[in-house]
Residue, then its C-alpha position, 0 to 999 in steps of 0.5 A: m509739414a513738420f520741421y524734420e519733414k522739410a529741413v535740410f540736414r548736413v553732418p557738421d564734421t565727418a572727420r571727427f567720427l571714428w567708426q567700428h563695424w561688427d557683424d550687423a552693428y556699427v559703433i561711432y565715436d564722436t571726438r567732438s562730444g566724446h560720445t559713442q553711439a551704436m547703430n544698425e545698418l539702416a541708420r548707418e546708411v542714412l548717415a552715409i547719405i547725409e555725409d555725402h551731401s546736405c539733404s532733406l528727408g525726401d532726398i534720403l527716402r529717394e536715395l534709399e528707394n534707389i539703393m533698395g530698388q523698391p518703394l519704401s513702406a510707410a513703417l520704414g519711412q517713419q523709422i527713417l524719420d525717427t532716425l533723423k530726429e535721434f541723429d539731430k538730438m545726438g548732434l551727429i547732424e544739423p539743419v542747414r536750411q529750416p522750413t519757412g512755414r510757406e513751403 
């Protein structure tokens, strides 16, 4: 399996995030990097799950299924995976355990 499908992620320091919410969008300012990012409701929920505790993609998908009360479509699962990749590139999350290749 690919790195993002097995790794466990955490948010490095949520105290450094400043949030603003407008209608259907969120804006996050990362005081560590000085970068501002806009995200939709789904991306905000994914980040909130990781803020609560370190978790893998599978953990996130299960929590979102519980929140939504139904199984997630393959397309939505892919969107969540893409969101994780973007969060990692932006430095909003980091891996705390990487796959060993034996998993």
